[in-house]
C-alpha positions in Angstrom: 0.0 0.0 0.0 1.3 3.5 -0.7 0.4 6.8 0.8 -1.4 7.9 -2.3 -4.2 5.3 -1.8 -5.4 6.9 1.4 -5.5 10.0 3.6 -2.7 11.2 5.8 -3.2 12.1 9.4 -3.0 15.8 8.4 -5.7 15.3 5.8 -8.0 13.4 8.2 -7.6 16.1 10.8 -8.4 18.8 8.3 -11.5 16.9 7.0 -12.8 16.2 10.5 -12.0 19.6 11.9 -9.8 18.2 14.7 -6.2 18.3 15.6 -3.5 15.9 14.3 -3.1 14.8 18.0 -6.7 13.8 18.1 -6.4 11.7 15.0 -3.2 10.0 16.3 -5.1 9.3 19.6 -8.0 7.7 17.7 -5.5 5.5 15.8 -3.6 4.6 19.0 -6.8 3.4 20.8 -8.1 1.6 17.7 -11.0 3.9 17.1 -9.7 4.7 13.6 -7.9 2.1 11.6 -4.7 3.2 9.9 -1.8 1.5 8.2 1.9 2.2 8.4 3.5 2.7 5.0 6.6 4.2 3.4 6.2 7.8 2.3 8.4 10.7 1.1 9.4 11.6 4.7 10.0 8.0 5.9 7.2 6.0 7.5 3.8 7.4 7.9 0.2 6.4 8.7 -2.4 6.1 5.9 -6.1 6.0 6.5 -8.0 4.3 3.7 -11.1 6.0 2.4 -13.3 3.1 3.4 -12.0 3.2 7.0 -12.7 6.9 7.1 -16.2 6.2 5.7 -16.8 3.7 8.6 -15.6 6.3 11.0 -18.0 9.1 9.9 -20.9 7.9 12.1 -18.6 7.7 15.1 -17.4 11.2 14.5 -21.0 12.4 14.5 -20.6 14.0 11.1 -21.8 13.0 7.7 -19.7 13.1 4.6 -21.8 16.1 3.4 -21.1 18.0 6.6 -17.4 17.2 6.3 -17.2 18.5 2.8 -19.3 21.6 3.7 -16.9 22.3 6.6 -13.9 21.9 4.3 -15.4 24.2 1.7 -16.1 26.8 4.4 -12.5 26.6 5.7 -11.1 26.8 2.1 -13.4 29.8 1.4 -12.3 31.6 4.6 -8.6 30.9 3.9 -9.0 32.4 0.4 -10.9 35.4 1.7 -8.1 36.0 4.2 -5.5 35.7 1.4 -7.5 38.2 -0.7 -7.7 40.7 2.3 -3.9 40.5 2.8 -3.2 40.9 -0.9 -5.6 43.9 -1.1 -3.8 45.5 1.8 -0.4 44.8 0.2 -1.5 46.3 -3.1 -2.9 49.4 -1.4 0.5 49.9 0.3 2.2 49.5 -3.1 -0.1 52.1 -4.7 0.6 54.4 -1.8 4.3 54.0 -2.2 4.1 54.6 -6.0 2.0 57.8 -5.4 4.7 59.1 -2.9 7.5 58.4 -5.4 5.5 60.1 -8.2 4.9 63.2 -6.0 8.6 63.3 -5.1 9.6 63.1 -8.7 7.2 65.9 -9.7 8.5 68.0 -6.8 12.2 67.7 -7.7 11.7 67.7 -11.5 12.1 71.5 -11.9 15.6 71.2 -10.3 16.8 68.5 -12.6 
């Protein structure tokens, strides 16, 4: 089995909206079945999609809820990115305006 055939601990934590530590604890106590496999960083756990599907009822969330929660998080992350980018662009425009004003001010002396 390879890591591409299932979910990583990070992916499961993201999908379920819990911490990586929580997912590791579920694996440790046998609540969530995972397999050790080789991955790019050495050895890692892989959770098969069918194991995650079995786990949905236990987590108290449906697959639709999980996907909806993921979409909300993705949307919020993108909005946060756009807010930051907008702020950065406004600062760049302000800097350009200051440079332009300075050039216009010193132009008669050049």
